[in-house]
N, C-alpha and C positions, 0 to 999 in steps of 0.2 A: 504493499500499499504506500510506502514511503516514496516520494517523488511523483506520485500520481495525483491527478486532479479529480476532485469530486465537485461537479458543477464548477463554480468559479473559486473553489478553495483548493489550494495546492498543499497536499500533506507533506510536512517536513519532519515530524517527530512523533513517536508513539509515547503517550503520557501515561496510560494505564488502562486497566480493564475493570469494569464493575459488572454487577449482576444483569444490567440492562444494555451493555454494549461496550465497545472499545472506544477509547478517547484518544484523539490525535491533536497535536499542534498543527495548525494550518494557517496559510496566508490567504486573506480575502483579497483577491485581485481587483475587485470592484472598489473597495474602500481603502486598500492598501493598509491593512491591520492584521495582526495576528488573532486568531480565534481558537477556542477549543471546539473540536468537531467530534461529536459522538455519533457512531454509526453502529448498525447491527451488521455483523458479518453475514454474507449472502446465504450461508447455509442455515442461518437462524431465521431469515425472513419468512421462511415458509410456516413458522409457527404463529398462527393468527393471534393467540393470546399475548405472546411476547411482542409482536408487532403493535397490538393495540395498547399495551402498556408503554411501549416506547413513544408512541404518538401522544399518549396521555400525558407523559412527563412534560413535554414541550408546551402543550395547551395549558396545563396547570400553572407552570412557571410563568408563561407569557402573560397570565392574568395579573401579575405582580410587578411592582416597580418600587424597589426599596434598596437602600445602599448596602444592606446586609444579605441580599438575596441575589444569586447569580442572574445576570441579564441574558435573555434569550433573544438572539438576532434573527434567526430564521429556522424554519422547519420545512423540509422538502424531500424529494426523491430524485435521484439521478440514476437513470436506468434501473438496476435492481437494488440499488443502495438507498436505504432510508437514513436520514441524518438530521441532527440538530446542530446548528451553529450557535455558540454561546460565548460569553465573556471569558477570556483567558485570564486566569488568576495566577499571579507570580507570588508564590509563597509555599507554605507547608501545610499539611493536614494538621488538625488539632490533635490527632492521635500521636503524631510524631512530636509535636510541641510538648504534650504532656509527658511522654516517656514513662519511665518507671518511678520518677521522683515526685510527680504531681507539681502543682503550680502554687505560687504565692497567692495570698488572698486577693491582692490588688489585681493580679492577672485574672483570676477566677471571676471577680466582679466585673472586670472590663469585658471579657469575652462572653460571660454568661448574660450580661445585660443586652449585648448585641444580638445574641441568639434568640433571647426571649422577645426582643423587639421585632426580629424577623418573623417569628411565629405569630406575634400579635397581628402583623400585617397579613400574613397568609390566612390566619383564622378569620380575620375580618373580611377577607374576600371569599371565605367559604372553603379554603383549600387546606386540607390536612396533610402533613408531610408523610407520616407513617414509617419513615425509615431514618429518623434522626440519630446520629451516632458520630463519634469524633472523626471518623474517616470521611464523612460527608460534610465536614465543616472545614473550610480553609482559613488560614490566618495569614494575611499579607505581611510583607516586611514592615508595613507601617502600623501593624496591629489591628487592621480592619478585618472583621469577620465576614465571611461569605458562606451562606448555607447553600449546599449543592444538592443535586439529585432528587428531583421531585418525581422519580420514576415510579414511586409507589403511592403518589399523592392521590387522595380521595377527595372529590369535591363534595363538601357537606351539603346536607338538604337545604339549609338556610344560611345566608351570609348575614352577619351582623352589620349594623350601620355605624360601628364605632370609628372606622377609618373612611367610610364612604367610598370604597374602592370602585374602580372600573373593572368589570368582569368581562372576560372574553370567552367564557365557557359556560355551559348550562349544567344544571344539576344532573341531567340524564346522560351527560357526555362522559363523566368520570365516576365510577363507582367500584366498590369491591363487594363481592357477594359475601354475606355472612357465612361463616364456616371456612372461609379461605384465609390462611395465615400468610401475610406478606410482610416483609421487613427483616431485620436482623435480630435474631432471637434475644440475645443478651441485653438489648436496649428496648424490647417491647414491653408495653403495659400488660398487666394480667389480662385485660379484656381482649387486647389484640392477640396475645399468645394463645388464647382460647378460640380465636376465629370469630369473636362476637363483633357486632356493629360497634364502631368506634367514632369518637368525635375529638375535638381539640384537646380534651383532658388527657387523651392517650399520648399526644405529643408532649404534654407537660410532664408525664411520667418519664418519658424518654429523655427530656431535658434534665430532670432530676438525676437520672443515671449518668448523663454527661457531666453535670456539676459534681456528682459524687466522684467520678473518675478524675476530674481535674483536681479535687481536694485530696484524694487518697493515693492517686497514682496507680490504681487497680480498678478493675470492673466491679460494679456493685453485685452483679448476679452471676458472672460467668463461672461455670463449673467444668468438671472433666468431661461430661457428656451432655448431649442435647436434652436428654430426659431430666438429668439433675439440674441443668440450667432452667428448664421449664418449671420444675418443682420449686426452685428458689424464687423465681419470679412470682409464682402464685401463692407461696406460703411463708417464705423466710424474709426476715429483716436483713439488710446488709450488715456486714461486719462493722462494729462501731468505728466511726471516723477517729482519727488521732485526737487526743484530748486537746491539742493546741488549736484545733479548728474552732473559730469563733462561734459563740452560742448562737448569734443571729443567722449566720450561714448555715449552721446545723439545722436550725428551724426551717429555713427555706428549702433546703434539700429534703429534709424529712417529710415536709408536707407535700412536696412534688411526688414523693415515692410512696404515698399512702396507697394501699391496695384498692380501696373502694373509691371509684372516680368522684363521687359526690363530696368526698372528704378532702380531696386535693384542692389546690387553687383551681378556680373555675375558668380563668381566662389567663392567657399569657401576659396580658397587661399587668396583672397582680403580681406575677413573678418579677417582671421587669421592675415595677415600682418597689418591691420589697428588696431586690438587690441594689437598686439605686439608693434606697434609704440606708442600707448598710454602708455603702460607698461614701455617701454624703455626710453621715453623722458619726462615722468612726475613724479613728487614726490608727487603728490596729493594722499592721502589715505583717501578715503571718508568712513565715518562710515555708519552703517546700518541706514535705514530711521529714526528709532525712536531715535537714538542717534547722528545724524550728527550735526557737527559744521561747521560754515563758516571758510574757510581757504583763505589765500591770493590768488589773481588771478595768475594763472600760465601762462608761456609762452609755449603754446603747440607747437609752431613751433620748430622743432628740426633741427639744422644746421648740415651740413655735411652729415653723412652716415645714418641718421635715415631713415629707408626704405620707409615708406609710409606716416607717419605723418597725423594728422587729421586736422591740420590747425585751430583748436580751434573755429569753428563756431557753435553756438547753433542754428541750422537752423530748428530744428523740435520740435514740442510739446510746445505749449504755447507761442512761440516767433516768429514763422515763419512769419505770416502775418504782425505783428507789426514791426519787426526789419528788414525786407527785404527792399532794396532800392526801392523807387517808383519815377516816373517821374511826374512832374507837371509844369505848366507854359510854355508849348511848344511854341517856337517862331522861326521865320526865322532869321538867322544870316547873310545869303548871300544877303544883301541889296545893293550890289555893283556889278559892271560889271564882267563878266567872269563866268567860271565854276570851282567850288571850291570843294575840298575834303581833307581828311586826316588832319584835324585840330589837333593842340596841344596847351595846355594852357601854358602861362608863369607862373613862380612859384607863383606870387601873384594873378593870375587869371584875370588880367586886360587886357591882350593882347592874341591874338592867332597867331600862325603861321600855314600856310595851303598851299596847292598846288593850283595853278591857271593857267589855259591855255589861259588867255586873250591875251598874246603876242606870242603864239606858243606852243612849248613843255611845259609840266607842270613844273613850277619853284616855289620856295618858296617865299611866300609873308607874310608880318606881318601887323597886324592891331590892333589898340587900340579899344576895344569893346565899349567904351563910346563915342568916337568922331573921326573924321578925316577919311581920305581915306587910303586904304592899300598901302604899299610900297613893291616893289619887291627887294628881297635881293640876289637871284641867277639868273644866266642867262646861256645861251649856247644852243648847238643843242641837248644835251642829257637831257631827262627829269629827274627831281629829284623824288625820291620815299621815302615814309614813314618818313617825318620829325618829330623829337622829341626834345622838348625844354628841356634843362638841368635844374634840380631842383636848381642848383647853379647859374643859369641865366648867364652863361659864354659862352654858345654855343648852337647852334641847330645842331643836327647830322641828316644825311640823307644818302641815297645810290643813286648811279647812275648805270644804267645797265651796267654791265661788267667792271665798274670802281671802285668798292669797296665802302667803307664807308667814308663820308666826314663830315667836320665840318665848320660851318660858324658863325661869330658873330651874336647875335640876331638882331642888327639893321643894319646888312650889313657889308661887308668887303670881303677880298679875301678868298675863301674856300680853305681848306687844306685837303689833304687825311689822314685819320687816319689808316685805315685797308684795306688790299687787299690780298686775295679776302674776300668778305663779303657782306651782304645786311641786310636790315630790322633791324637796330639798335634800341635799346630801353634802357632807363635809369632805374636804381634802384631808389627807393624813395629818398635816400640821395644823389644821383647824383654822387656816387663814382665808380659805375661800369656800364658797358654796357653788354647787351646780344644781340647776333645777329646770323644770319644764314650764314653757309658756306656749300654749297652743300646740302645734306640732313642731316646736323648735326647742333647742337645748341652749340654756343661758348659763353664764357664771357671774358671780358678784362676790364682793367682800362679805364677810359674815355679818356686818351690820346692814346689809342690803344696798350699800352704795357701789358705784362703779359697775352696775350691771350691764352686760353686753352679750349679744347673741354669738354663739359659736358657729362660725361660718363653715360650710361644707358638710353639714349633716344632711344625708339623703332624705328627701321628702317621702312621706307616706300618707295614704289616704285614710286608713283605718284609725279610729279614735282611741286605740289602746295606748296606755301610758308606756313611755320608754324607760322610766326609772333609771336615769343616768347615774353613774358612780364614778367619782374621781379616783385615780390610782393614788396609792399612799404618798407618792412624791408629787402628785399634782399635775403631772405632764400629760396624762391621758384620761380620756373619758371612755368608759364602756357603756353601751346602752342596747336596748332591745329595739329592733326596727320591724314592725309589722309590714309584710310585703304583699301577702294575699289574704285579705281579711285580717284576722288576728294572727295568721301564721307568718312566721318570719325567722329571723336570726339575730345573733349578737354581732355588734359592730364595735370598733374602737376608732377614736378620732383624737388628734392632738388637742389639748384644752385650749390652746391659742387659736385653734382653727386650722383647717387644711383639708387634706384628702382622707376621707373615712375609708376604713378597711373592713370588709366582711370577715368575721372570725369563724362562724359556723355555717354549715350549708345543709341544714336539715329541713328548712321551710316548715317548721313546726312552732307552736306557740312556745316562746322562750322568754323569760322575764327575770327581773331582780338580780342583775349581776353584782357581785361584790369581789374586790381584789384581795389577794393574800398580802401581807405586809411587805413582802419583797417585790411586789408587782410582777411576779412571774406566772401567777395563775389567777384565773377568774372562776369562781363558783357561782352557779346560777340554777334556776329552776326551769325545767323544760318538759314538754310532753313528747319528746322524741322516743320515750319507751312506752307510750300509750296512756300514761297518766302523769301528773306533775310529780317529778322526783328531782333530787339535786344532782347536778353534774359538775365536773371540773373540765376545763379546757385550758391549755397553755396559752398565755397572752401572745406567744409568737404564732399561734395557730396549731392545728393538729386535730386528732380525732378526740371528741369528747368521751369521758369515761364516767360511769355512774358512781356516785357517792352513796346514794340511798336507793333502795329498791322497794318494791311492794305496790300497793294500791294507791299510795299517795294520800292526800295531796300535800306535798312537801314544798313550801315556798318561804319567801321572806328571810333568806339566809343573812346572817350577820357574823362577823368575825372579830374576836377581841384584838386590841391593838398589839398584843404580844404574839399574836398568831397561834396561840395554844388552844383556844376554844372556839367553837362554832355553835350558834343557837339558830333554830328555824321553827317555822310554824307548820303544824301538821293538822289536817282536817279531813273529815270523811264527808265530802260534798255530794250532792245529788241534784240531778236535773229531772224535771217531770214534764210529761205531756198531759196537761190538765184541761178538762172541758167544763165550762161553767154555763149553766142555763140561766139566762137572765129573767125569765118568767118565774121560776121557782127559787132561784138563788142557790140551788144545789150544785155541788161540784163533784166531778168524777176524775179520778186519776187513771188515765189510760195506760200509762207505763212510767217507770222510774229507772234512771240509769246513772251510773257513776261518771260516765263520760258525757260530753256535751249534746244537747238536743237544741235545735233552733229552727227558725223560719217556717212555722206551721202555716198551712194554707188549705182552706176548704175547697173541695171540688164544687162545681156550680150547683149540683144538686144537694150538696151538704152531707153526702153519705160517706166520703173518704177524706182523709187528711194527708197531705204531703208534708214532709219535714226533713230536716237534715239531722243525721246522727253520726257520731264518730264510731266507726266499726273497724276493729283490728288496726286502730291508729289512723285511719283515713276517714275524712268527712264524706259520707255517701248520702244519697237520696233514698228515702223510704216513703211508702204510703201505708195507711192503716184505716180500718173502718171506724166510724165514730163511736162504735160500742167497744173498741179496743181489740177487735179480732182481725184476722186475715192481714197480718203485716207482710208487706212485700218490700224486698230490697230492689230498687230500680236501677242503681248503678253498681258496678262491681269492680272497676279498675283499680288495681293495686298501685298505691303511691299517688293516686289522684286526689285533688281537692275539689269537691263539688258542693254547691250551695244555693241558696235562695230559690227554692222551687215555687213556681206559680202554675196554676192549671190553665189549660187552653179554654177558650170560650165554650166549646162543646163538651169538655171533660174528657176528650179522647187522649190527650197528651199531657205530659207535665214538662213545662219549660224549666230549665235550670242553667246555672253557670258552671262551667268547668274552668277553674282558675289555674290549675296546675295538672300536667306539665305545660300545656299550651292553652292560652286563653280562648274560650269558645262559648258562644251561647247556643244551647242544644235543646232537643226535646226527645223524650222517651215515651213510647206508648204506655198508657195508663194500665193496660192489661199485662204489661211486661213485654220485653223484646229488645231488639237492637235500637240504640239511640242514633240520632242523626244530628248533624250540625245545621243550625239555622243561620247563624252569622259568625263568621271567623273573626277572631281578634277581640271579641267583646269580653270584658271582665266586669265584676261588680264594682271594682274601683274606677272604671272608665266610663261604663255605660250601665248605670246603676238602676236597679228595681224595675226592670223591663216587665211589663204586664200587657197581655193581649186584651183588646176591647171586647165588650159583650157581644158584638156582632161578628167578631173574628176578622183577622186580616190586618190589623194595626197593632203596633206596639208603642206604648208610652214609656219613656224612660228619661233620666237625668244625666247629662253628659258632664263628666269631670275631666279637667285638665290641670296637671301640676297641683293636685290637691285642692282645687277650687271648682265648685259648681259653676258651669258657664252657660248652661241652657237646659231646658226641658223640651223635648221633642216628641213628635208623633211620627212614627215611620210605617209606611206601607210595606208589609213583609214581602210581597211579591215584587214590586218594582224598586224598593229601596228609597222612594221619594220621601222626603222629610219636611215637616213644617214645625216652626218654632213657636212655642207659647210666648205670651207677652211678659211672663214672669218666670223665675226659676223656682220650682217646687221640689222639695226633698220627698222622696218616696211617693211619687204621684200614683193616685188610684182613680180608676174610671167610675163615673156615675153609671147607674143602671141602664140608662138609655144611650150611653156612649157619646153624649154631647159635651161633657165637661170632665175636668180632672180636679181633684182635690189633693192638696199636699201642704207641707209646712215651708214657710220661709225660714230656713235653718238659722240664719243669723239673728232673727227677731223672735222665733218661737211663736209665730202667728200662723194660724191655718187660713189658707186661701183657696177659693174656687176660681178656676180659669176656664172659659169657654174654648173648646178645641178649635172652633171655626174662626177665632180671633176675637179681639175686643178686651175690654178692661176686666181685670180680676177683682173679686170682692172678698173682703175679710170675713171671717166666721167667728173665731174665738182664739184665745190663747191656748196653746197646747201642742201636741205632737202626734204623729202616726194616725191621721184621720182615715176612717173607712166608712164608706156609704152604707146606710141601712138599705135593705133590699128594694124598698119602694122609692127611694131617693128623697124621702121627706125628712130624714134625720142624718146626722153625721156622728159617728162615734169617734172618740179620741182619748189620748192619755194626758194626764197631768201629774207632775212629779211634786212630792212633798219632801223637801230636804231634810226636815226634822225627823222623818221616819225612814228616809232613803227608800221609799216605796213609790209605786206607780198606782194610779187610780183611773178607772174607766168612767168617762163622762159621755153624755150625748147632748146634742143641741138640735132643737127643732128649727129647721130653716125657715119656716113661715113665722112662728111666734118669737124666735130667738130665745126661747127658754132653754137654760142649761140645767143639766141634772147629773148628780153623781150617782153612779150605778153600782160600782163594786170596788173594793180594795183588791188589787191583783198581786201585790207583793213586790219584792225587789228583783231586778234583772240587771245583768251586765249588758253592755251594748249589743253583743252578738245575739243575746236572747230577747232583745227588746223588739220583738215582732209578734203580732198576733193576727187573728182573722175572726170574722163573725159570719156565721152561715145565715141563709135566708130565714131560718126558723128562730134566729136569735140566740144561738149558742156561740160561746166565745172560746176559742182554743188558744192557749198560751204555753210557753215552755219555761216556767218559773224555776229559778235557781234557789236551792236550799243549802245554805252553808251549815255544815255540821259543827259541833262544838270544836272550836279551835284550841289547840294546845301548844305549848312551847316545849321543844325538846333541845337538850344540849348534848354535845359530844366533844371529846378531845380531838383536836386537829393535829395530826402528827406528820412529820416529813423529815427524812434524814438530812441533816445538815442545815436545818432551818435556823436562819439568824434572827432571833427574836428582837423586836424593837423595844 
């Protein structure tokens, strides 16, 4: 082949051979430049699959334009020779640069960041590499990384819009059949090695293997045989990295190499940002393994604008099990009267403050743990919420519903208001600052309420569940819960000075109440990832959460003593009920009771069946049941799905509902059971809320939300997609019986309004929420809340006489349970929440090598 021409390329040198072809150095006679020319030998062209994959490589790579990805100039055929002309790289493979000694930390960060950036670009264009390894990565003499060989690239089903790339290929042009293993085994993800369908997270695992090899000078999973290599990938952790490898880099590598895809970094942009944070915030320059020296311990926490920080936790390889916090000596702390929750330790750990309902609404009580009875230090008709004892021992802060944040002396006195509006305050470890919530925002302030400012960079969310932010012991970071799909979401961390937030868990399950260990290396929180609320731990650097408590739950409101030796939490046996109330007789019947959530009840048009959401095997699913409590049917069955907000079709033949996860979709399922179908793609209850079909069928009314704000209430023709906008925005709009009007609440004012569908002015009805039409259209039912009882009351208003009437006390509901429906015959269906007696439990918190404060 040397000295011969392929089209207008003169072959001058053989560079090497890979699984997909031979690579030559050639001169482009048209543009007078050297190129790398990859060809398939003639004897191999007859293999259609090899040729298809060869063409696939060029098409996938040509869709990308990035300084760390090899440029493709041409793809063509000259006679019987298929070839790709590409950028010629002057340099060495990363494999030869690594050698057997590994690389210094600054080199690992320099090269790893570039590889991650290349993957971020390719994944943004929908292209998965599938064969990332050191021999497919070139290092130029100037230290520039070039990722090569997209010969096994798979075009993913959907491109993200993160980089808004220009794509030159379609989803059906490049694919790999499930069950076919492609790539180089020692760098494959577990899912790829098993021939399963893969996405960008598979490349992230491969990147972790490359990073490991750069740090250790050896392969993470290579064994003596193919079978043992496969077994290591599927089951084994790599040999621990040398102790001198920095904790932050360990954390990044370890999280990339987690076996379960959902527990790795989810995007290459996260890996890039994590590596950049180590590079930008650390002065540690670790030598190669053979020449490493111990250096002073570094403060990995970067104050201010450090984008993602690694928080310095060595959670993986050789230290995970020994250094992770463990509970022992579990014992009941609630040995006195009342129902207790939300405990907080005094600075010396000898006392606790907590909420107690012994004398009415929850108030703050204080107790010496060694002796004596508790004393009440707040009172009033409004309950206290989320008390926290100052590390300076000068105050206990708490919030009151609608009344802002308050302070009271630890042993009692006159409470004073610190901040309004605001809720859920919490102290930094030194007692100098507060973090709190205001709306869907996180704020910080001095402990006297002054210098309050918003923390910029907190991701927005639609659902009204509290985030319960917690400052790290040293005050540089804030951990918080972020609902993403309804109440379901994950833990995040963000610099307290503002900046880029980082997702810490990837469960998409209700998670709440994070609390930091005193060394800022671990976060303990409550989550439903196991099916009920139990306590979990997760490294602040990221990684797989591990259970601290098990059982039926509900374990919440964890708090840690300042010396890190004790943990206290709330335990309750809560229940949810599906309850039917007959307004004519006042009689109530409980159709069912569950330990897990019930929500969104909806009557069929004839009033004979009820649709609702229930958590089943950890997943929110749609069910129906007869109004006498018999013939319950599970309508949705998908494992790992999040389904909710069922509403009946006008004829009762279908149940509409939202599938929020894994892909947002508005759907319907036959009421008699059977396969569901998609009605509108991309709709979720966060963006297109409370869709309901009109009584005549064929139209949907819903409220459109954008960036956490309601922007319009619309009526959509299902068949044509044509939409009309109401003159006002209504929360949870409901159709009138004749289909001419919608009733809903102006959410920002708490006023019920009726709006004609054909257009025109809306009219006010009453103060309240969640209005529902009476079957004749003469009345409207609605809820009113009484703060002093924390309960909801059902009212009605006669639209002709404007007479208002209180009908029933319904009890307390959280936001997700705050839905109800009324049948034609005047029966009310609700899903009331009943909190069991809450108790405080204490445990010793142990961890090898823990440095107590």
